[in-house]
N, C-alpha and C positions, 0 to 999 in steps of 0.2 A: 684617409684617416684624419679625424679632427685633432687639432692642436691648439695650444694656448699661445696667444701672441705675447711677445716680450720685446722690451727695448733695453739697450745697453747705454748707460751714460759713461762717457770717458772714452776718447778715441785714441788713447795711448796703447802701449804694448798689451796690457791685460785686456782692455776692452776689445781690441782688434782680434786677439787670440780667441776670446770668448765668442765673438761673432762667427768666426770660422768653425769653432766647435759646434755652435748651434746649427750651422748650415750642414756640417758633415755628419755629426753623430747623434744629434738630439732626436728623440722619438716623439715626445709629447709637447715640445716647445718650438715655436716658430719665431725666428727673429724678424721683427718688423722695422726696427730703426736703430741706427747708431748715432749717438748724440755727442757732439764736441763743441768746442768754442773757437777752434782754429780752422778756418776754411781750407787751409793748405796742408792740413795734417795728412800723413800717409794713411792713417786708419780710415778717415772719411773717404779719401780717394779710393782706397781698396774696397770699401763698402759699396761705393757707387759702381765699381767695375763688377762686383758680385751681384748687383741687382738689389742691394739693400738700401732703403731710404737713409740718406745721410743728412743730419741736421746740424748746422754749424752755429746755432744761436743758443746753445745750452738748454737747460731744463725748461725754460720758458718757451723755446721753440718746440720742444716735445709736447708740451701741454697744448700748443696751438696746432699741432699736426692733425691732419684729417683722420688718421687711424688711432688717435690717442684713446678714444673711448673704448676701442676694441683691445687695447693693450692691457693685460692684467698683471703681468710680472715685469718689474723693472730692476735691472742689475745696476749697481753703482760702483764703478771702478775708478773713481777720481782720487780724492784724498780725504783724510779724516775731516779737515776743515770744510772742504767743499761739500762733503756728504751732509753735514749738518744743515746747510742751506738748501740742498736738494731735497732732503727729507721734509723740511718745513714747507717747501713749495708744493710737494706732491701729496702731503698729508690729507688735504680735503677730498682727494679723488679716489681714495680707497684702493690704491694699487698695492700689490704685494711686493715689498722691497727686499732685495738680497744685496747686502752691503759687503763689498769686497775690500773696504778700507778698515783701518783699525779704530774707527770712530766709536764703536762699541755702545751704540744706543739701543740695540736690540739684543735678544738672547743669543749667546754664542752657539754656533752649530758646527760640529765636526762630524761629517756623515757616518764614518765608521763607528762612532761612539754614541751619538744621540740624534740621529736623523729624524726619528719619529716624534721627538718630544716637543718641537716648537713649530709644527707644520701649519698651525692656525694663527701664528703670530703675524701681525701686520708687517713686521720687519725682522729679519734675522741677520746676524753678523757672522761673517766667515773667519773671524779672528785675524790671523796673519798666515803668511806662507809657512813660517816656522812653526806656528801653532798647528796648522793642518798636518805637518809632517811628524811632529813629535808628541802631541797630546794623545793620539791613539796609543802610543807606546806607554805613556804614563798610565793611561786608563787600563791597559792590559796588565801591567804590574799591579795596579790597585785592585784589579778584579781578583787577585790571588791573595794579596796581603796588604795591610795598611802601609801607605807611603808617607813617611814623615816629612820628606823633602824631595823635590824634583827640580833639576836644573837642566835647561836645554841650551845648546849652542847651535845656531843655524849659520852655516858658512855658505855664502852665495857668491857667484862671480860678480865682480864689480860692474861688468858690462851689462848684467841683467838687472841692475838697480837703477831704474829711471828716476826722474825728478820727484815723482810721487813717493816712491819708496824712501828716497833720501830725505825728503821733507818730513817723513813720518817715523823716523828712527825712535824717538822717545815714545810715541804711541805704540810702536811695535813692541818694545820691551814691556811697557806697562800692560797693554792688552793681553799679550801672550802670557805674562806672569799670572794675571788674574784668571785666565782661562785654564791654565795648568791646574789651578785649584778647583775652579767651579765645574769644569768639564772633565779634566783628567783625574780628579779625586785625590790629589796630593794635599797634605795639610799645609804645606808652604811651597811656593814656587818662585823660580827666577828664570829669566830669559836673556840671552845674549845673541846679538847678531854680528857677524863678521863679513865685511865686504872684501872678498879676495881679489887682488889685482893681477893674479897670475895670468900669463899668456903662454899657450892658448888658454882660454877660460875653462875653469873646472866646473863640473856639474855640482849641483847642490849636495852638500854633506851635512848631516845632522847628528849630534851626539846627545843622548839622553842619559842623565845620571840620576839615580834615585837612591834614597836611603831607606832601608827596611830592616826589620828585626827577624833574625833566624828564618830566612826565606826557604820555601820549598822550591829548589832550583829547577827541578824537572817541570813542575807546574808553571813556573814563570816562563821558562823557555817555550813551552807549548802555547801559553797564552799570547806571548809576543809573536810567535810564528803565525798563529791564527789571525792576529790583528794585522800583521803585514799582508797576509793574503786578502783580508777584507778591504784594506786600502788599495791594494794593487788591482782590485776589481774595477776601480774607476780611475786609478792612476797607474797605468801599466809599468811605468819606469820606477816605481817605488820598491825598494828592496833592502834587505839586510846586507851590510858589508861583511860581517863575520858573526859568529855565534855570540849569544848573550854572555857577558863576562860578570863574574862575581868576585868580590874582594872583601874579606872580613876586616873590619876596622879594629885597630887596637883599642882596648877599653879606655886608654888614656887620651885618645884622640877626641877633642871636643868638637861637637857639632852644634852647640847651643846658639851660635850666631846664625846658623842656617835654619834652625827649627823654632825661631822666635823665643829662645830661652827655655824651651821645653826640654827636660831631661828625658831622653828616649831610653835610657838604661843600657845594660850590656847586651851583647849579641847583635850589634849593629853591622849591617853589610851594605856595601855600595854595589848597586846593579848598574852595569854600563851597557848601553845599546848603541850601535853605530849603524847609521843609515845613509843611503844616497838616493837622490831623486833625479831621474833623467826625464827631460821633457819629451812630449810626443812630437814636437817640431811641426805643429799645425801651422803656426805663424812665427813663433819664436824659435831661436836656436835650441837644440837639444840640451845645451848646458843650462838653459834657463828653467830648470825644474822647479825652482821656487815660484815662478809665475804660473807654470803649467799646473801645479798642484792646487793653486787657488782657483783657477778657472775650471778645472776638472771637478773640484769639490762643489763649487757654486752651481755648476751644471747638474751635478747629482741631486742637489737640494731642489733646484728648479724642476727637474723631471718628476720628482716625488710630489711636489706641490701641484704641478700641472696634472699629474695622473689623478690626484684626489679631486681636483676641480672637474675633470672630465667624468669621473665616476659620479660626482654629485649631480652633474648635468644630466647624466643618463638615467638617474633614478626617477 
């Protein structure tokens, strides 16, 4: 079966997990190289043991690699700052970039919500782990009724937050908040991340709070359940912790600071959704669902892009 060759930039936890997913479960994408800058990194050593070309001279080494011309998809799992330099270096070569950092220089893609909208874009951005987990729920509520405001809280095990995640906390909150609006459909959005130091480490937990007017509770519950099933199709450990909760706000409760000063009027309700994400443990521990959902979502996008490429070639 023909497959599209891909490279992964970043030999840390996310990049290494992505390589293993590409080897184990990808149907249309073939991993050609893992790229890093630390010759002694565990990711590059593991790639070599798995028979994957390991490049320790960064993106310049990738460009000089003998298989570079055959590589059509490049994943970037470095950091927001590093991605800007990597994108600039790769731009002249016409590769399709899938950005797993919160650099946000390409359109946001959350597979369960807008997978088909940006498949021709030269670069797509996978938002953040919190965004991948929660934006589908915001979109599910918004599909039933206008969402005046959405707030998400992503709680992840501190041990699953590597140096890249920790360096990008500001970008995480800004990028996720923007995507809550642009992809999730909320009028206003806010994102919070919590690094939980508990031992033993806890799996990823996500809370989604939305403000709506006079909601159709049955329709929202169904929309959320359907969306959870859609995400679980590519992230099997994604699930609801409990049924969707509804609370009517007292008319005296002010939400103007949340809605940008907009008066939403009476009949306002808070809709609360509680999720957890358990990782597939391909490379990372099962508690690192925050990283697993990113690599799973990126693979989902790459498989669709590659499938389209193969169809075009066959025509």
